C-alpha positions as CSV (number, residue, x, y, z in Angstrom):
1,M,78.1,-45.8,-71.1
2,I,78.4,-48.0,-67.7
3,A,80.4,-50.7,-69.3
4,I,83.2,-47.9,-70.4
5,S,83.0,-46.4,-66.9
6,M,83.5,-49.5,-65.3
7,V,86.9,-49.8,-67.9
8,V,87.9,-46.5,-66.8
9,I,87.5,-47.4,-62.9
10,N,88.9,-50.7,-63.3
11,K,92.4,-49.3,-65.3
12,Q,92.5,-46.6,-62.6
13,L,92.6,-49.8,-59.7
14,I,95.1,-51.8,-61.7
15,A,97.4,-48.7,-62.1
16,K,96.7,-47.8,-58.3
17,Q,98.2,-51.4,-57.6
18,E,101.0,-51.6,-59.8
19,Q,102.5,-48.4,-58.4
20,E,101.9,-49.7,-54.7
21,E,103.5,-52.8,-56.1
22,M,106.8,-51.2,-57.4
23,L,106.8,-48.9,-54.1
24,I,109.4,-50.5,-51.4
25,L,109.1,-49.7,-48.2
26,P,111.9,-47.4,-47.2
27,V,114.1,-49.3,-44.5
28,A,116.9,-47.7,-42.6
29,E,119.8,-48.8,-42.9
30,K,121.4,-50.6,-39.6
31,I,124.8,-49.4,-38.4
32,P,125.4,-50.6,-34.7
33,H,126.6,-48.1,-32.3
34,K,127.6,-49.4,-29.1
35,T,127.7,-47.1,-25.4
36,T,128.3,-49.2,-22.3
37,I,126.2,-48.0,-19.3
38,H,126.2,-49.5,-15.2
39,G,127.8,-52.6,-17.2
40,Y,125.5,-53.5,-19.2
41,D,126.5,-52.6,-23.2
42,R,123.7,-50.8,-25.5
43,V,124.0,-51.0,-28.8
44,D,121.8,-48.5,-30.8
45,N,121.6,-49.4,-34.7
46,Y,120.2,-45.7,-35.8
47,H,122.6,-43.5,-33.7
48,W,123.5,-42.5,-37.4
49,M,120.4,-40.4,-37.8
50,R,121.1,-38.0,-34.5
51,L,122.5,-35.0,-36.2
52,T,123.9,-31.8,-34.2
53,D,122.4,-28.1,-34.4
54,K,125.8,-27.3,-36.6
55,Q,124.6,-30.0,-38.9
56,K,121.1,-29.1,-39.2
57,L,121.4,-25.2,-39.7
58,A,124.6,-25.5,-42.3
59,K,123.6,-24.3,-45.5
60,N,125.4,-27.6,-47.4
61,P,124.7,-31.0,-45.9
62,D,127.5,-32.7,-45.0
63,A,127.5,-36.6,-45.9
64,Q,126.0,-37.9,-42.8
65,T,123.2,-35.1,-42.9
66,Q,122.2,-35.7,-46.8
67,K,121.8,-39.6,-46.2
68,V,119.2,-39.0,-43.0
69,L,117.2,-36.5,-45.6
70,D,117.2,-39.4,-47.6
71,N,115.9,-41.6,-45.8
72,L,113.0,-38.6,-45.0
73,K,112.8,-37.9,-48.7
74,A,112.1,-41.9,-48.9
75,E,109.9,-42.0,-45.7
76,N,107.4,-38.9,-47.2
77,A,107.3,-40.4,-50.8
78,Y,106.3,-43.6,-49.1
79,K,103.8,-41.5,-47.1
80,E,102.6,-39.8,-50.9
81,V,101.7,-42.6,-53.0
82,K,100.3,-44.6,-49.4
83,L,98.1,-41.5,-49.0
84,K,97.3,-40.6,-52.8
85,H,93.8,-41.8,-52.4
86,T,93.5,-39.3,-49.2
87,E,94.0,-36.2,-51.3
88,K,91.0,-34.9,-52.4
89,F,89.5,-36.0,-48.6
90,Q,92.7,-33.8,-46.9
91,E,92.0,-30.7,-49.4
92,T,87.8,-30.9,-48.0
93,L,89.2,-31.2,-44.1
94,F,91.8,-28.2,-44.4
95,D,89.5,-25.9,-46.5
96,E,86.9,-27.3,-43.7
97,I,89.2,-26.5,-40.5
98,V,90.6,-22.9,-42.2
99,G,87.1,-22.3,-43.1
100,R,86.0,-21.7,-39.6
101,I,88.4,-19.3,-38.5
102,K,88.0,-16.0,-38.9
103,K,90.6,-13.9,-41.0
104,D,90.3,-10.6,-40.0
105,D,90.1,-10.5,-36.1
106,E,91.1,-8.7,-33.2
107,S,91.5,-9.4,-29.3
108,V,89.6,-7.7,-26.6
109,P,91.1,-4.7,-25.5
110,Y,92.6,-4.2,-21.9
111,L,93.6,-1.0,-20.1
112,D,97.3,-0.5,-18.6
113,N,98.8,2.5,-17.2
114,G,96.8,4.3,-19.6
115,F,96.7,2.7,-23.0
116,W,94.4,0.2,-24.8
117,Y,96.2,-2.7,-26.1
118,Y,94.7,-5.3,-28.5
119,T,96.2,-7.5,-31.2
120,R,94.4,-7.8,-34.3
121,Y,94.5,-9.9,-38.0
122,E,94.1,-8.9,-41.3
123,K,92.5,-11.2,-44.3
124,D,95.3,-13.3,-45.9
125,K,97.9,-11.8,-43.4
126,E,99.9,-14.4,-41.2
127,Y,101.6,-12.6,-38.6
128,P,99.5,-10.6,-36.1
129,I,99.4,-6.7,-35.8
130,H,99.9,-5.6,-32.0
131,C,98.3,-2.2,-31.3
132,R,97.1,0.6,-28.5
133,K,94.9,3.2,-28.3
134,N,95.3,6.2,-25.9
135,E,93.0,6.7,-22.7
136,S,89.9,6.1,-25.0
137,L,89.1,3.2,-27.5
138,D,87.3,5.8,-29.3
139,N,91.1,7.6,-29.9
140,P,92.9,7.1,-33.2
141,E,94.6,3.7,-33.7
142,E,98.9,3.4,-32.9
143,I,99.9,0.5,-34.7
144,M,102.9,-0.4,-32.7
145,I,104.6,-3.6,-34.6
146,D,103.1,-5.1,-37.9
147,V,104.9,-8.6,-37.6
148,N,103.9,-9.1,-41.2
149,E,106.3,-6.5,-42.3
150,W,108.9,-7.6,-40.1
151,A,108.5,-11.4,-40.7
152,E,109.1,-10.1,-45.1
153,G,112.2,-12.7,-46.5
154,H,112.0,-14.7,-43.7
155,D,111.7,-18.7,-44.4
156,Y,110.6,-18.8,-40.3
157,Y,109.8,-15.8,-38.1
158,S,109.1,-15.2,-34.1
159,L,108.5,-12.5,-32.6
160,R,108.0,-12.4,-29.2
161,G,108.5,-10.6,-25.3
162,L,106.5,-6.9,-26.0
163,S,106.9,-4.9,-23.3
164,V,106.4,-1.3,-22.7
165,S,108.3,0.7,-21.1
166,P,107.1,2.1,-17.9
167,N,106.6,5.9,-19.8
168,N,104.7,4.3,-22.3
169,R,107.4,5.6,-24.8
170,L,109.5,2.6,-25.6
171,L,108.6,-0.9,-26.9
172,A,111.2,-3.6,-26.8
173,F,110.5,-6.9,-28.7
174,S,112.6,-10.2,-29.3
175,T,112.6,-12.3,-32.7
176,D,113.8,-15.3,-34.0
177,T,114.3,-16.1,-37.3
178,L,116.3,-19.8,-37.4
179,S,113.4,-21.3,-34.7
180,R,116.3,-22.3,-32.2
181,R,114.6,-19.9,-29.5
182,I,117.6,-18.0,-29.3
183,Y,116.1,-14.2,-29.6
184,T,117.7,-11.0,-30.5
185,I,116.0,-7.9,-28.3
186,R,115.3,-4.4,-30.4
187,V,114.0,-1.9,-29.5
188,K,111.6,0.7,-31.0
189,D,110.5,4.6,-30.3
190,L,106.8,4.6,-30.4
191,E,106.2,8.3,-30.4
192,T,108.5,8.8,-33.7
193,G,108.5,5.3,-35.0
194,E,112.4,4.9,-35.4
195,M,114.3,1.7,-34.1
196,L,117.0,2.3,-31.3
197,S,120.4,1.0,-32.1
198,D,120.3,-1.0,-29.3
199,T,120.7,-4.6,-30.6
200,I,121.0,-7.7,-27.7
201,L,121.8,-10.8,-28.8
202,G,121.6,-14.3,-27.7
203,T,118.6,-14.0,-25.5
204,G,116.0,-16.3,-23.9
205,G,113.7,-13.7,-25.7
206,G,111.6,-11.4,-22.7
207,T,112.7,-8.2,-20.9
208,A,112.0,-6.6,-17.6
209,W,111.7,-2.5,-17.7
210,A,113.0,-1.1,-14.4
211,M,111.2,2.0,-13.7
212,D,114.0,4.6,-15.2
213,S,112.3,3.4,-18.9
214,Q,116.7,3.4,-19.8
215,T,117.1,-0.2,-17.9
216,F,116.0,-3.4,-18.3
217,F,116.8,-6.4,-17.8
218,Y,117.0,-9.7,-19.9
219,T,118.3,-13.7,-20.0
220,V,121.0,-15.0,-21.6
221,K,120.8,-18.5,-23.1
222,N,123.6,-21.2,-23.6
223,E,124.1,-21.7,-27.1
224,V,124.6,-25.6,-26.9
225,T,121.7,-26.4,-23.9
226,L,119.7,-23.7,-25.2
227,L,119.5,-22.8,-21.3
228,S,118.9,-19.5,-19.7
229,E,121.6,-19.4,-17.2
230,H,122.3,-15.4,-17.0
231,I,120.5,-12.1,-16.1
232,D,121.9,-9.2,-17.5
233,R,120.9,-5.5,-17.4
234,H,121.2,-3.2,-20.2
235,K,121.2,0.7,-20.5
236,L,120.0,2.2,-23.3
237,G,122.7,3.7,-26.1
238,T,125.3,1.8,-24.9
239,P,126.6,-1.1,-26.3
240,Q,125.7,-5.1,-25.5
241,S,129.6,-5.2,-24.3
242,K,128.8,-3.0,-21.5
243,D,126.0,-5.1,-20.1
244,V,126.5,-5.8,-16.1
245,R,125.5,-9.4,-15.3
246,V,123.5,-9.7,-12.5
247,Y,122.9,-13.2,-11.8
248,T,124.3,-16.3,-12.9
249,E,122.6,-19.9,-12.4
250,K,125.2,-22.5,-12.1
251,D,122.7,-25.6,-11.4
252,N,121.8,-26.9,-15.2
253,T,118.6,-28.5,-14.2
254,F,117.1,-24.8,-13.0
255,Y,115.5,-22.0,-15.7
256,I,115.6,-18.1,-14.8
257,G,113.5,-15.8,-16.0
258,V,113.1,-11.7,-15.0
259,Y,110.1,-9.5,-14.6
260,R,108.9,-6.5,-12.9
261,S,106.3,-6.8,-10.4
262,K,102.2,-5.5,-11.3
263,S,102.9,-3.1,-8.4
264,D,106.1,-1.7,-10.1
265,K,107.8,-1.8,-7.2
266,Y,109.9,-4.9,-7.5
267,M,112.2,-6.2,-10.5
268,I,112.1,-10.1,-9.8
269,I,114.7,-12.9,-10.4
270,Y,112.6,-16.7,-10.5
271,N,114.4,-19.8,-11.0
272,G,113.5,-23.8,-10.5
273,H,112.9,-26.8,-11.7
274,T,109.8,-28.9,-11.0
275,L,110.6,-29.0,-7.4
276,V,112.3,-26.0,-6.2
277,N,111.8,-22.4,-7.0
278,E,113.6,-19.3,-5.8
279,Y,113.0,-15.7,-6.4
280,H,115.9,-12.4,-6.0
281,I,114.3,-8.9,-5.6
282,L,115.4,-5.5,-6.2
283,D,113.8,-2.4,-6.1
284,A,112.8,-1.4,-9.3
285,N,113.4,2.5,-9.0
286,N,116.7,1.6,-8.2
287,P,118.3,-1.2,-11.0
288,E,121.7,-0.6,-10.7
289,G,121.2,-2.3,-6.8
290,E,121.8,-5.8,-5.9
291,F,119.2,-8.3,-5.8
292,R,118.5,-9.8,-2.8
293,S,116.8,-13.3,-2.3
294,F,113.6,-13.2,-1.2
295,S,113.6,-16.9,0.5
296,P,116.7,-19.3,-0.3
297,R,115.9,-22.5,-2.1
298,E,115.2,-25.6,0.0
299,E,115.1,-29.0,-1.4
300,V,110.8,-29.9,-2.5
301,H,110.1,-26.3,-2.0
302,E,107.8,-24.6,-4.6
303,Y,106.1,-21.2,-4.3
304,S,105.4,-18.0,-6.0
305,I,104.8,-14.7,-5.1
306,E,102.9,-11.2,-5.8
307,H,103.4,-8.3,-4.6
308,Y,101.0,-5.6,-3.2
309,K,101.3,-2.1,-1.3
310,D,103.8,-3.2,1.0
311,K,103.5,-7.1,1.3
312,F,103.8,-10.1,-0.4
313,Y,101.6,-12.8,-0.7
314,I,103.2,-16.4,-1.3
315,V,101.1,-19.3,-2.5
316,T,103.9,-22.5,-1.3
317,N,103.8,-26.1,-0.5
318,W,105.7,-25.2,2.7
319,D,104.3,-27.9,5.0
320,A,101.7,-28.1,2.3
321,T,101.4,-30.5,-0.5
322,N,99.0,-28.9,-1.9
323,F,100.1,-25.0,-1.4
324,R,98.2,-23.0,1.0
325,L,98.6,-19.2,1.0
326,M,100.8,-17.1,3.3
327,Q,102.0,-13.3,3.3
328,T,105.0,-11.5,4.7
329,P,106.1,-7.7,5.2
330,D,108.2,-6.8,2.0
331,S,110.9,-5.6,4.0
332,A,111.3,-9.0,5.8
333,T,111.0,-11.9,3.5
334,A,112.6,-15.2,4.9
335,K,110.3,-18.2,5.8
336,E,110.3,-17.3,9.3
337,N,108.5,-14.0,9.1
338,W,105.6,-15.4,6.7
339,T,102.4,-16.0,8.1
340,E,99.1,-18.0,6.6
341,V,96.4,-16.3,5.0
342,I,94.5,-19.8,3.4
343,A,95.1,-22.9,4.9
344,H,96.6,-26.2,3.1
345,R,93.3,-28.3,2.1
346,E,94.2,-32.0,1.2
347,D,91.1,-31.8,-1.4
348,V,91.9,-28.4,-3.0
349,L,94.8,-27.4,-5.1
350,L,95.9,-23.7,-4.4
351,S,97.3,-22.7,-7.9
352,D,97.4,-18.7,-8.0
353,I,95.7,-15.5,-6.9
354,E,95.0,-12.3,-8.5
355,V,94.9,-9.0,-5.9
356,F,93.0,-6.3,-5.6
357,T,92.4,-3.4,-3.8
358,N,89.4,-5.3,-2.2
359,H,89.0,-8.3,-3.3
360,M,91.8,-11.3,-3.6
361,V,90.9,-14.0,-6.5
362,I,92.0,-17.8,-5.7
363,S,92.3,-19.8,-8.4
364,E,91.6,-23.7,-7.1
365,R,91.4,-27.0,-8.4
366,K,88.5,-29.2,-6.4
367,D,87.2,-32.5,-7.7
368,G,88.8,-32.2,-10.6
369,L,88.0,-28.6,-12.2
370,R,89.4,-25.1,-12.1
371,Q,87.3,-22.9,-9.7
372,L,87.7,-18.8,-8.9
373,R,87.3,-18.4,-5.4
374,V,86.4,-14.6,-5.0
375,I,87.2,-12.9,-1.6
376,D,85.9,-9.8,-0.4
377,Q,88.9,-8.4,1.7
378,R,86.6,-5.7,2.9
379,S,84.0,-8.1,5.0
380,G,85.9,-11.1,4.6
381,K,83.2,-13.0,2.7
382,E,83.3,-15.2,-0.3
383,H,81.8,-16.8,-3.0
384,Y,82.6,-19.5,-6.4
385,M,82.0,-18.3,-9.7
386,N,79.4,-20.3,-11.2
387,F,80.2,-20.9,-15.2
388,G,76.8,-23.2,-16.1
389,E,78.6,-26.0,-17.4
390,A,79.6,-29.2,-15.6
391,I,82.9,-29.9,-17.3
392,Y,85.0,-26.8,-18.7
393,S,88.4,-24.6,-18.7
394,A,87.9,-20.8,-16.7
395,F,90.9,-18.9,-15.5
396,A,91.6,-15.8,-14.8
397,T,93.0,-13.6,-17.4
398,T,94.6,-9.9,-18.2
399,N,94.2,-8.2,-14.7
400,P,96.9,-5.3,-14.8
401,S,95.3,-3.2,-12.5
402,F,94.8,-3.3,-9.0
403,D,92.0,-1.0,-8.3
404,T,88.9,-2.5,-9.9
405,N,86.1,-4.7,-9.2
406,I,86.3,-5.8,-12.2
407,L,87.9,-9.5,-12.9
408,R,88.8,-10.5,-16.6
409,Y,89.2,-14.1,-17.2
410,G,88.6,-16.9,-19.9
411,F,86.0,-19.6,-20.1
412,S,85.8,-22.5,-22.7
413,S,84.1,-26.0,-22.6
414,M,84.2,-28.8,-25.0
415,K,81.0,-27.6,-26.6
416,T,81.2,-23.8,-26.4
417,P,84.2,-21.4,-27.8
418,Y,86.3,-19.5,-26.3
419,S,85.2,-16.4,-24.2
420,T,86.1,-13.8,-23.0
421,L,84.6,-11.9,-20.2
422,D,84.5,-9.3,-17.1
423,Y,83.4,-10.2,-14.0
424,N,81.9,-7.8,-11.3
425,M,83.3,-9.5,-7.8
426,D,80.4,-7.0,-6.2
427,M,77.3,-7.9,-8.2
428,R,78.4,-11.5,-9.0
429,E,78.2,-10.9,-12.7
430,S,79.7,-12.2,-15.8
431,T,79.4,-9.7,-19.2
432,L,80.6,-11.2,-22.2
433,L,83.1,-9.7,-24.4
434,K,83.6,-11.7,-26.9
435,Q,83.5,-15.2,-28.2
436,T,85.5,-16.8,-30.6
437,E,83.5,-16.9,-33.7
438,V,83.2,-20.3,-35.3
439,V,82.6,-19.1,-39.2
440,G,79.5,-21.2,-40.8
441,G,77.9,-21.1,-37.3
442,H,78.3,-23.5,-34.5
443,N,75.6,-24.5,-31.7
444,P,77.2,-25.6,-28.3
445,D,73.4,-27.5,-28.5
446,D,74.3,-29.8,-30.8
447,Y,76.9,-31.3,-28.5
448,I,76.9,-33.7,-25.5
449,T,79.7,-33.4,-22.8
450,E,79.8,-36.2,-20.1
451,R,82.6,-36.8,-17.5
452,L,83.0,-40.4,-16.9
453,F,84.8,-42.2,-14.4
454,A,87.0,-45.1,-15.0
455,P,88.3,-47.8,-12.7
456,A,92.3,-48.1,-12.8
457,R,93.3,-51.0,-11.6
458,D,94.9,-50.2,-8.4
459,G,91.5,-48.9,-7.3
460,K,91.8,-44.8,-8.4
461,M,89.1,-43.5,-10.6
462,I,90.2,-41.8,-13.4
463,P,87.9,-38.7,-14.9
464,I,87.1,-38.9,-18.7
465,S,86.3,-35.9,-20.5
466,I,84.1,-36.6,-23.5
467,V,82.0,-34.9,-26.4
468,Y,80.1,-36.3,-29.0
469,K,77.2,-35.2,-31.2
470,K,73.6,-35.3,-30.6
471,G,72.8,-38.9,-32.8
472,F,75.9,-40.5,-31.0
473,K,75.0,-44.2,-30.8
474,K,76.7,-46.8,-28.0
475,N,76.1,-49.4,-28.9
476,G,80.2,-50.6,-29.4
477,K,80.4,-49.2,-32.9
478,G,81.3,-45.3,-32.2
479,N,84.5,-44.0,-33.4
480,V,86.7,-42.7,-30.5
481,L,89.8,-40.4,-30.4
482,Q,91.3,-40.7,-27.0
483,Y,93.3,-38.2,-25.7
484,A,95.9,-37.6,-22.8
485,Y,99.3,-36.0,-22.0
486,G,99.9,-37.0,-18.6
487,S,103.2,-35.2,-17.9
488,Y,105.0,-31.9,-16.0
489,G,101.6,-31.3,-13.9
490,S,100.3,-30.5,-16.9
491,T,96.1,-30.6,-16.5
492,M,94.5,-30.8,-19.9
493,D,91.0,-28.9,-19.0
494,P,88.0,-29.8,-21.1
495,S,87.7,-27.0,-23.8
496,F,87.1,-25.8,-27.5
497,S,88.5,-26.9,-30.3
498,S,87.0,-25.9,-33.7
499,T,88.9,-28.5,-35.7
500,R,87.8,-31.3,-33.6
501,L,84.3,-30.4,-35.0
502,S,85.5,-31.9,-38.2
503,L,85.4,-35.0,-36.1
504,L,82.4,-35.1,-33.8
505,D,80.1,-33.5,-37.1
506,R,81.0,-36.7,-38.8
507,G,80.1,-39.0,-35.9
508,F,83.4,-39.1,-33.6
509,A,83.6,-38.8,-29.7
510,F,86.1,-37.3,-28.5
511,A,87.7,-38.1,-24.8
512,I,90.3,-36.7,-22.8
513,A,91.4,-39.2,-20.0
514,H,92.3,-37.0,-17.1
515,I,95.5,-39.4,-16.2
516,R,98.0,-39.1,-13.5
517,G,100.8,-37.5,-14.3
518,S,98.7,-34.4,-14.7
519,Q,97.6,-32.6,-11.1
520,T,93.4,-33.1,-12.3
521,Y,93.2,-34.0,-8.4
522,G,96.1,-32.1,-7.1
523,R,99.5,-32.8,-6.7
524,P,99.4,-36.4,-5.3
525,W,98.3,-37.1,-8.2
526,Y,101.3,-35.8,-10.4
527,E,103.5,-37.4,-7.9
528,D,101.9,-40.9,-8.8
529,G,102.0,-40.2,-12.5
530,K,105.8,-39.2,-12.4
531,M,109.8,-40.8,-11.6
532,F,109.1,-44.6,-10.3
533,N,105.6,-43.7,-10.6
534,K,105.7,-43.3,-14.4
535,M,103.5,-46.6,-15.2
536,N,100.9,-45.0,-14.0
537,T,100.2,-43.0,-16.5
538,F,100.2,-45.3,-19.5
539,T,98.2,-48.2,-17.1
540,D,95.9,-45.2,-17.0
541,F,95.2,-44.8,-19.9
542,I,94.9,-48.1,-20.9
543,D,92.4,-48.6,-18.5
544,C,90.3,-45.5,-19.5
545,S,90.5,-47.4,-23.2
546,K,89.0,-50.0,-21.5
547,Y,86.2,-48.7,-19.9
548,L,85.3,-46.6,-22.8
549,I,85.2,-50.2,-25.0
550,Q,83.2,-51.6,-21.7
551,E,80.6,-49.3,-21.8
552,D,79.7,-49.6,-25.7
553,Y,81.1,-46.2,-26.6
554,T,83.1,-47.6,-29.0
555,S,85.3,-50.6,-29.4
556,A,89.3,-51.9,-30.4
557,D,87.5,-51.8,-34.2
558,H,86.8,-48.0,-33.6
559,L,89.0,-46.8,-31.2
560,F,91.6,-44.7,-31.6
561,A,94.7,-42.8,-29.5
562,M,96.1,-39.6,-29.8
563,G,98.6,-37.6,-27.8
564,G,101.9,-35.4,-28.4
565,S,105.0,-34.7,-27.4
566,A,105.4,-36.1,-23.5
567,G,101.7,-37.5,-24.8
568,G,103.5,-39.2,-28.1
569,L,105.7,-40.8,-25.2
570,L,102.3,-42.1,-23.9
571,M,101.6,-43.3,-27.4
572,G,104.2,-45.4,-27.5
573,A,104.2,-47.1,-24.5
574,V,100.7,-47.8,-24.7
575,V,101.0,-49.1,-28.4
576,N,103.9,-51.1,-27.0
577,L,101.9,-52.4,-24.4
578,A,98.4,-52.6,-25.1
579,P,98.2,-52.5,-29.0
580,E,95.3,-54.7,-29.7
581,L,93.3,-51.7,-27.7
582,F,93.4,-49.5,-31.1
583,K,92.6,-49.0,-34.3
584,G,95.1,-46.5,-35.0
585,I,97.4,-44.2,-33.0
586,V,98.6,-40.7,-33.8
587,A,102.0,-39.7,-32.3
588,A,102.7,-35.9,-32.8
589,V,106.4,-35.1,-32.1
590,P,106.5,-37.7,-29.7
591,F,109.3,-38.1,-27.2
592,V,110.3,-41.8,-27.3
593,D,113.9,-42.3,-26.8
594,V,114.0,-42.0,-23.6
595,I,117.5,-43.4,-22.5
596,N,119.1,-42.2,-25.3
597,T,117.6,-38.4,-25.0
598,M,118.0,-38.1,-21.2
599,L,121.4,-39.3,-21.2
600,D,122.7,-36.6,-23.6
601,E,123.5,-33.4,-21.4
602,T,124.1,-31.4,-24.6
603,I,120.3,-31.6,-26.0
604,P,118.9,-28.5,-24.7
605,L,116.7,-29.0,-21.5
606,T,117.7,-32.5,-20.5
607,T,118.9,-32.0,-17.1
608,E,115.9,-30.0,-16.7
609,E,114.1,-32.7,-16.7
610,Y,115.9,-35.0,-14.4
611,E,112.8,-34.4,-11.6
612,E,110.4,-35.5,-14.5
613,W,112.0,-38.5,-15.5
614,G,115.0,-38.8,-13.5
615,N,118.8,-39.4,-14.2
616,P,119.5,-42.5,-16.2
617,N,123.3,-41.8,-15.2
618,I,122.1,-43.5,-11.7
619,K,120.9,-47.2,-12.2
620,E,117.9,-47.5,-10.6
621,Y,116.0,-45.2,-12.5
622,Y,118.1,-46.2,-15.6
623,D,116.0,-49.6,-15.1
624,Y,112.7,-48.3,-14.6
625,M,113.2,-45.7,-17.7
626,L,114.2,-49.0,-19.6
627,S,110.8,-50.8,-18.8
628,Y,108.6,-48.2,-20.8
629,S,111.0,-46.4,-23.1
630,P,109.3,-46.9,-26.6
631,Y,112.6,-47.1,-28.5
632,D,114.0,-49.8,-26.4
633,N,110.4,-51.8,-25.9
634,V,109.4,-52.3,-29.9
635,E,109.0,-56.0,-30.1
636,R,107.0,-57.9,-33.3
637,K,102.9,-58.3,-31.9
638,A,101.2,-61.2,-33.6
């Protein structure tokens, strides 16, 4: 029997070897495409693989599209053969990851304008069911919209921007069936269940109801750039052709949107890009009036506004790199009327506020961690909420009411699943409402989290959040997956992932490198990792990798790196700069062709990105971007 088994195994190995030998690595054809910029000739051999949106959406592919598709099919076929020996393991992982997800789950209800709102999922259904109950959770459920029903018959379906009218009767929502992020707005009568005839095409996907419950505002998208360019006003019962344009953004580096204030007193248009914000306001009870500027846009001035009673609170970076809090009467919003409430602090980033009748909650970032600071506006006393773990993520969530002493917030850590809690701001006590269930069980005490500090080559100390299961040995042989993003000021807080358990339970450690380009240590940390400082993002990641190796958490034979989108750019850069440090790289939807992308203003969002990467039409930016663009720096490594 043993001999027969060996023969079978040998035949299988021979068959596998023959199959791989017959398979030829797909090599895309080189077709030189020359462009000239700043006096330099650029040759892109794979420019032919760029397809327009029209080509991508066409029912019948043209010759170029078919050639691209054939190349992708060849790549996929090659991948299937190369990874065939992992198929059973892939199935095991998939079943394991999906098996941890509760199939019939429900969100924690929140009370807004007399109704309790929540979302639930049913087993074997892909999409959510959005529901509400009138006044009491003991009352019958009202299904506002079952997305599963709307998604039937569509290969792709996205529903977003649910917005209930102030009189609680109408539901506006937006749908996209082509995956182009261009949405159609529809309106449902929640009392009769009927759909209104109103159908608004070409939108950004959100609606903002005026207080008459007959008028709403929405964004209109440019179909080529996919940027929202206009704000229109719609009156129920009238065709879209009769809608009134109330605002147009002429600067294509700006994004725009519209919403109603939490106080219900104002309609607010916001616009801005990375370094500049501007707001326009209108009495929500007078939707046909004219919007007025809150404070005109100024270079390098960012601010956000929150209305309460007869004043606006403003979080602003005016003379405050890490932002400060100011206030102004709602009748006089020009900057000369602003007065300071909370001063700027060099070591604390002031991110956001939640206003209540008797309290104010300040979202801050200090020492690299989020903090929630509660101020009693009656006594002036304040305190910081205690979350019980050294590294974590905590933030205010849905708080639609002013008249309460309860703050709804979310909490998570690298070992503790996401939790929804209510915090009594007077008693200083938290009540756990729900913790995301990990089907099959999960004990946070089985895992260890640490906060490390890696020295960067310029002397900065880069925080690393790391988690591993008890028993992980620091002997230089541990498998580590190192993750980072490092762009747009987005900070990857240490939070939980049930998917990650499949790694941790197999002996891996997972590390987040809080590199520059994020706002881990406030706005200067971001500024030090963008534009002409972008190289710091990449070298920080590399220096964190070296530190993990130096401290015997891992070695180059056991260290893997991962990042997606702009984090995929990071992966492309580090694998070009220091390939010897990594056993493998996971680059998810990576942004790697920086120069060609940023030179093409027809690509959605390109012009918005100038404040992050620079404008390559300007030679100084072009030269710097060229120094790290992964696509332009690929070379043979020994």
